[in-house]
C-alpha positions in Angstrom: 78.8 -6.7 -98.5 79.6 -5.1 -102.4 80.2 -1.4 -102.9 78.0 -0.2 -105.3 79.5 3.8 -105.6 77.6 6.1 -107.3 79.3 10.2 -107.5 78.8 13.8 -109.0 80.4 16.5 -109.4 79.2 20.1 -110.4 80.9 22.8 -112.0 80.7 24.9 -108.3 82.9 21.9 -106.9 79.7 20.3 -104.8 80.3 16.8 -104.6 77.6 14.5 -104.2 78.0 11.0 -103.6 76.6 7.7 -102.3 76.8 3.3 -101.6 73.9 2.1 -102.3 73.6 -1.2 -100.0 71.5 -4.0 -101.0 69.3 -5.6 -98.1 69.7 -2.6 -95.1 66.4 -0.5 -93.4 69.4 2.0 -92.7 70.3 5.1 -94.7 73.2 7.6 -93.1 73.3 11.0 -94.9 76.2 14.0 -94.4 77.3 17.1 -95.2 80.7 17.8 -95.4 82.7 21.1 -95.2 86.0 21.0 -96.7 86.8 23.1 -93.7 88.3 23.0 -90.5 90.3 25.6 -87.6 93.3 25.2 -89.3 91.9 27.2 -92.2 90.9 29.9 -89.8 92.1 33.2 -89.0 94.2 33.9 -85.4 91.2 36.7 -84.6 88.7 33.6 -85.6 89.7 30.7 -83.6 87.6 28.7 -83.2 84.5 30.3 -85.2 84.0 27.0 -87.2 83.4 25.1 -84.4 80.9 28.0 -82.9 78.9 27.6 -86.7 78.7 24.1 -86.1 76.7 24.2 -83.0 75.2 27.8 -83.8 72.9 25.7 -86.8 71.5 23.6 -84.5 69.8 27.1 -82.4 67.2 27.2 -85.3 66.7 27.6 -89.5 65.1 29.6 -91.4 61.7 27.4 -91.1 62.6 26.2 -87.9 63.0 27.2 -84.1 65.3 25.3 -82.4 62.9 23.4 -80.8 61.3 22.0 -84.0 64.7 20.8 -85.3 65.1 18.9 -81.7 61.4 17.3 -82.0 62.1 16.5 -85.5 65.3 14.9 -85.2 63.3 13.1 -82.6 60.7 11.7 -84.6 63.4 10.3 -87.4 64.4 8.4 -84.6 67.9 8.6 -86.1 71.3 9.6 -84.6 72.3 12.8 -85.3 76.2 14.0 -84.9 78.0 17.2 -85.4 81.5 17.6 -85.6 84.5 19.9 -85.7 88.5 19.3 -86.7 91.3 20.9 -87.6 90.6 20.4 -91.6 86.9 19.3 -91.8 83.0 19.6 -90.4 80.5 17.2 -90.8 76.8 17.2 -90.0 75.9 12.8 -90.3 72.2 11.3 -89.4 71.3 8.2 -89.4 67.7 6.8 -90.0 65.2 4.1 -91.1 65.2 4.4 -95.2 61.7 5.7 -95.3 62.3 9.1 -93.1 65.8 9.7 -95.5 63.8 12.6 -97.7 62.6 14.5 -94.4 66.6 13.8 -93.1 67.9 15.7 -95.8 65.1 17.7 -95.5 66.2 18.6 -91.8 70.4 18.6 -92.1 70.0 21.6 -95.3 68.2 23.8 -93.4 70.7 23.9 -90.6 73.6 23.7 -92.5 72.5 25.7 -95.0 69.8 27.8 -94.0 70.9 28.6 -90.1 69.1 31.7 -88.8 71.7 33.1 -86.6 69.5 34.9 -83.9 72.0 37.3 -81.8 70.4 36.1 -78.7 71.1 32.3 -79.3 74.3 33.3 -80.5 74.7 35.1 -77.0 73.6 31.9 -75.1 75.7 29.3 -77.4 78.7 31.0 -76.4 78.3 30.4 -73.2 77.7 27.2 -73.9 80.9 26.6 -75.8 82.9 28.7 -72.7 81.5 25.9 -70.7 82.2 23.3 -72.5 86.1 24.9 -72.9 86.1 25.0 -68.9 85.1 21.4 -69.3 87.7 20.3 -71.3 90.3 22.4 -68.9 89.3 20.1 -66.2 90.1 16.8 -68.0 93.7 15.9 -67.9 94.0 14.8 -71.0 92.3 17.3 -73.2 94.3 19.5 -71.4 97.2 17.9 -72.3 96.3 16.8 -75.8 96.0 21.5 -76.2 99.5 21.3 -74.6 101.0 19.0 -77.5 99.2 20.6 -80.2 100.3 23.9 -79.0 104.1 23.1 -78.6 104.4 20.4 -82.1 102.8 22.8 -84.1 104.3 26.2 -83.0 102.8 29.0 -84.6 100.5 27.1 -86.7 96.5 26.9 -86.7 97.0 23.2 -85.8 98.7 23.8 -82.6 95.4 26.0 -81.9 92.2 24.5 -79.9 89.5 23.8 -82.7 87.1 25.1 -79.6 88.5 29.1 -79.9 89.1 30.4 -76.3 86.8 32.0 -74.0 88.6 35.7 -75.6 87.8 34.7 -79.2 84.3 32.8 -78.5 83.0 36.1 -77.0 83.5 38.6 -80.3 81.6 35.8 -82.8 78.3 38.2 -83.3 75.3 37.9 -85.4 77.3 39.4 -88.9 81.0 38.3 -88.2 79.2 34.1 -87.8 76.7 35.1 -90.8 79.6 36.1 -93.1 82.2 33.2 -92.2 79.4 30.8 -92.4 78.2 32.2 -95.9 81.8 32.0 -97.8 82.5 28.7 -95.8 79.6 26.7 -96.0 79.9 27.2 -100.1 78.5 24.5 -103.1 82.0 24.7 -103.8 83.2 22.9 -100.0 80.7 21.2 -99.3 80.2 17.1 -100.2 77.0 15.4 -99.7 77.2 11.5 -98.8 75.3 8.7 -98.3 75.1 5.1 -97.1 72.5 1.9 -96.9 69.4 1.5 -98.8 69.8 5.0 -101.4 68.7 5.6 -104.9 71.5 8.5 -106.3 68.4 9.4 -109.0 66.6 10.5 -106.0 69.5 12.1 -103.6 70.7 14.3 -106.6 66.6 15.8 -106.9 67.3 16.6 -103.2 70.2 18.1 -103.4 69.1 20.1 -107.2 66.3 21.0 -105.2 67.9 22.3 -101.5 71.6 23.1 -102.6 72.6 27.0 -103.6 74.8 25.6 -106.6 76.5 28.3 -108.3 80.0 28.7 -109.3 82.1 30.1 -106.8 85.9 31.1 -105.9 87.7 28.7 -103.9 87.8 29.6 -100.1 90.0 29.2 -97.1 92.8 28.0 -98.5 94.4 25.5 -95.3 98.4 27.3 -94.6 101.5 26.6 -95.1 102.6 23.2 -94.0 103.8 22.8 -90.6 107.4 22.6 -89.1 106.6 20.3 -86.1 109.5 21.1 -83.6 110.6 18.5 -80.6 109.7 20.1 -76.9 110.3 18.3 -73.3 107.1 20.1 -71.9 106.3 19.4 -67.9 103.3 20.6 -67.1 102.7 20.4 -63.4 99.2 19.9 -61.6 100.1 18.8 -57.6 96.3 18.4 -57.8 96.7 14.9 -59.9 96.9 11.5 -58.9 98.5 10.4 -62.6 100.7 11.6 -64.8 99.5 12.3 -68.2 102.0 11.9 -71.0 102.9 11.9 -74.8 105.8 11.0 -76.4 105.1 11.7 -80.6 107.2 12.3 -83.6 106.2 13.3 -86.7 105.1 10.7 -89.0 103.7 10.8 -93.5 100.5 12.6 -94.4 97.4 11.5 -94.6 97.4 11.1 -99.0 100.6 9.8 -98.6 100.9 5.8 -99.7 103.7 5.2 -96.7 100.2 5.5 -94.7 99.6 2.1 -94.4 103.0 1.4 -93.3 103.0 4.0 -90.7 99.6 2.7 -88.8 100.9 -1.2 -89.0 104.2 0.9 -86.7 101.4 3.1 -84.7 99.7 -0.4 -83.9 102.6 -2.8 -83.4 104.3 -0.1 -80.6 100.9 0.5 -79.1 97.4 -0.1 -81.3 96.0 -2.9 -79.7 96.3 -5.6 -76.5 99.1 -7.9 -77.9 100.9 -4.2 -78.6 104.7 -4.1 -77.3 104.2 -1.4 -75.1 100.6 -2.8 -73.6 102.8 -5.9 -72.9 105.3 -4.8 -71.5 104.1 -1.8 -69.9 100.7 -3.2 -68.1 100.9 -6.8 -68.8 104.5 -7.3 -67.4 105.3 -4.8 -65.1 102.0 -3.2 -64.0 102.6 0.2 -64.6 99.5 1.5 -66.1 95.8 0.8 -66.6 96.3 1.6 -70.7 98.7 2.6 -72.7 98.2 3.0 -76.4 99.8 4.5 -79.9 98.3 5.8 -82.5 98.7 7.9 -85.5 97.0 11.4 -86.3 97.2 12.6 -90.4 96.5 15.7 -91.8 96.5 16.0 -95.8 100.1 17.6 -95.5 101.6 16.2 -92.5 101.5 14.0 -89.8 101.8 12.5 -86.0 102.6 9.1 -84.0 102.1 9.6 -80.3 101.8 7.4 -77.6 99.9 8.2 -74.8 100.1 6.7 -71.1 98.6 7.4 -67.4 100.6 6.1 -64.4 101.9 7.4 -60.9 104.2 10.2 -60.9 107.0 8.2 -59.3 106.5 6.1 -62.3 106.1 8.1 -65.4 110.1 8.2 -66.2 109.8 4.6 -66.1 107.1 4.3 -68.7 108.7 7.1 -70.2 112.3 5.3 -71.1 110.0 1.4 -72.1 108.3 3.3 -74.7 111.8 5.2 -76.0 113.8 1.9 -75.8 110.5 0.3 -78.0 111.2 2.9 -80.0 114.6 2.4 -80.5 113.9 -1.6 -80.7 111.8 -0.7 -83.8 114.4 1.4 -85.7 117.4 -1.0 -85.0 115.5 -4.3 -85.3 112.4 -3.8 -87.2 109.5 -5.8 -86.7 108.8 -9.3 -86.8 106.5 -11.1 -89.6 104.6 -12.2 -87.1 104.1 -8.4 -86.1 103.3 -7.3 -89.2 100.7 -10.3 -90.3 98.7 -9.5 -87.0 98.5 -6.2 -87.8 97.5 -6.7 -90.7 94.8 -9.4 -90.0 93.6 -6.6 -87.3 93.4 -3.4 -90.1 91.4 -5.8 -92.5 88.8 -7.3 -90.0 87.8 -4.0 -89.0 88.2 -2.2 -92.5 85.4 -5.6 -93.9 83.2 -5.0 -90.7 82.5 -1.2 -91.0 81.2 -2.4 -95.0 78.6 -4.0 -92.4 77.7 0.0 -91.6 75.8 2.5 -93.7 77.9 5.1 -90.9 80.6 4.2 -91.0 80.1 4.0 -95.5 78.8 6.7 -95.7 82.1 8.4 -93.2 84.7 6.2 -95.6 83.4 8.3 -98.8 83.6 12.1 -97.9 86.8 11.2 -96.4 88.4 9.3 -99.8 86.8 12.7 -101.3 88.2 15.1 -99.0 91.4 13.7 -98.8 92.7 11.9 -102.1 89.7 13.5 -104.6 88.5 10.0 -105.5 86.7 7.0 -104.3 89.6 4.3 -103.5 88.1 1.3 -103.3 88.1 -1.7 -100.7 89.8 -4.1 -103.5 92.7 -1.3 -103.5 92.7 -0.5 -99.6 93.4 -4.1 -99.2 96.0 -4.6 -101.9 98.1 -1.7 -100.3 97.6 -2.7 -96.6 99.0 -6.4 -97.7 101.8 -5.1 -99.7 103.2 -3.3 -96.3 106.3 -5.2 -96.0 107.9 -5.5 -92.6 111.1 -3.2 -94.3 108.3 -0.6 -95.5 107.6 -0.4 -91.8 111.1 0.0 -90.1 112.3 2.3 -92.7 109.3 4.4 -91.0 111.0 4.6 -88.1 114.2 4.7 -88.9 112.9 8.2 -90.6 111.4 9.6 -87.8 112.2 7.5 -84.6 114.7 10.2 -84.1 116.0 11.4 -80.6 115.9 15.1 -82.1 112.3 14.4 -83.6 110.9 13.7 -80.2 108.3 15.8 -78.7 107.7 14.9 -75.1 104.6 16.4 -72.5 103.5 14.8 -69.2 100.9 16.4 -67.3 101.0 15.9 -63.0 102.9 16.4 -60.0 106.1 16.5 -61.2 108.6 19.3 -61.3 111.9 17.4 -63.3 112.3 17.7 -67.2 116.0 16.4 -66.7 114.5 13.2 -65.7 112.9 13.3 -68.8 115.7 14.4 -71.0 117.7 11.0 -69.5 115.3 8.8 -70.0 114.0 9.6 -73.9 117.7 9.4 -74.1 117.0 5.9 -74.6 116.2 6.0 -78.3 119.7 7.1 -79.3 121.1 3.7 -77.7 
């Protein structure tokens, strides 16, 4: 399905993007803010996520219930999210409801009510969310990993904040942060599906304050990653949950395609090395995988798994051995061809979904400052060689760069130091 992308850039910094899809009845609209948890001062940790929640509590035009009713009436899916580098509000509707969907998102995100009593209630909700995450071993381990891998840096802080910080978010503080952060200069509006760019611009001009503003909330400096070995003992858990990670390239680095191929060969699917060796050949885990997490200026590649405590050392050693093999031997032509086919299918299948296209528009703009065509993406993917993949492994799969975190009924860190030493062999 061919791309039909239009873009309009305003002097304020606002960017409006659209991708018209012929022959579909869906329309997806997203308001994306170039700001996330890594842009927050320490004392305001979690406030971006707090604002994301609170815009649902009412706008200047509608109450929280009226927003909920309108959302149900539209019959689409309204989702919101906060990451370390962005905040998003996305709704997918039938095309004849697009203008109403735009009105709803504009009201919520740009003209929230921020009633004091609503903020108090929502702070309770978020504290319950934090408690819920504390009851999830995977979430706890993820927080431990980020804290230790990005020491003394906002990327190591929780996106939800802490109960202590969340309780301080009163109306004035929240409204002031929203005013500076959710401004036109930080906003990307993206739409895909059966949408007309001209009509989208009319809606934007009527709803979005668009005066010039100075840049706000610059990201902190690039973090220096650490390579800790952390064993967090939890006797109440049946399984040991583990993460083995190294730094990798950033989301802006041309080598990102090779880094993704490396992660996929290592543990990106059921044919990957770790899935086959850990699950299929030895039956040590129900699931094991590897993936990349890429930010604007840095990234990491992480292997994650859960297994019985007495098997955790063996799983860690298998991962270390496979990482060492990738350094010494690289990958085969057959493995690379398989990963390219897998990635190509995923990219092309996403073209059939207006939500996927809208997300791609926004991501290209916020990460690269321009649209990267499907053709360019596929060319970059096809250009990756086995040497490119091995070079990433050689650079990052080094003993002094490997971080390890495990959560479970384990109390012997030295065991893992020995096992992970296999990377150096």
